C-alpha positions, 0 to 999 in steps of 0.5 A: 891865756890858758889856765891849767884846769883851774889849778892856777888863777891869773892875777895882774901885777901892779908894778907891770902888766905881766900876768903871774899865777897864784896857786891856791890850796884845794881840798878839804878845809882843816879845823884850824882853817875853819877856826881862823875863818870864823874868827876873822869873819866875826871881826867884820860887820856884814858890809865889810866881809869882802875885806876879810876875803882879801886878808884871809886869801894869802893867810890860808892860801885859798881862793876868796870864793872858796872862803866865802862859800865855806863860811856861808854854807858850812860855818855860818851859825845862822845856817840850819844843817838839820834834816828838812822837815815835812813842811819844808819839803812840801814848800820846796816842792810847791815853790819848784812846781810854781816857778818851774825853775831849777834855780836853787838859790831862788827856791832857797831865797823864797823858802828862807823868807818864811823862815826869817819871819818865824826867826828860824835859821836859813837853808842854803841853796846847796841843801835845796839842790842836794834834796831836790836834784835826786827827786827830779832825776827820778821823776825824769826817769819815770817819765822816760820809762812811761813814754818808752812803754807807750811807744812800745805798746802802740 
């Protein structure tokens, strides 16, 4: 089945095996949607959070994945949204150079292990990506320029 550029998601109908499509709302979350999501999330303990997504999906007419990402990356009170400290920037650089991976979730997991030990809020993989990606692109551009210069000088 061809899905129309991510606008419709196929779902099975329990009464028969025909596929129906459900259109979900896209774009920015409203303040009201955020408040509803926080309220419903606080009603459930962590191991039951998937239940909330099933309840909230039709209520907000949003995909459950976008609901989970909105809460975990923006609304969760345990997420630190402040600017990275110099110490955190050095740790991110060290972790990246040690692992040589662009798995931002892995870098965030390692960084957050030390934050948990000090009872600090966690950093998300999105924040790590937004910090590290421009620096990696800049580093690549510099290397490319140097290699072109070396080729031209030889």
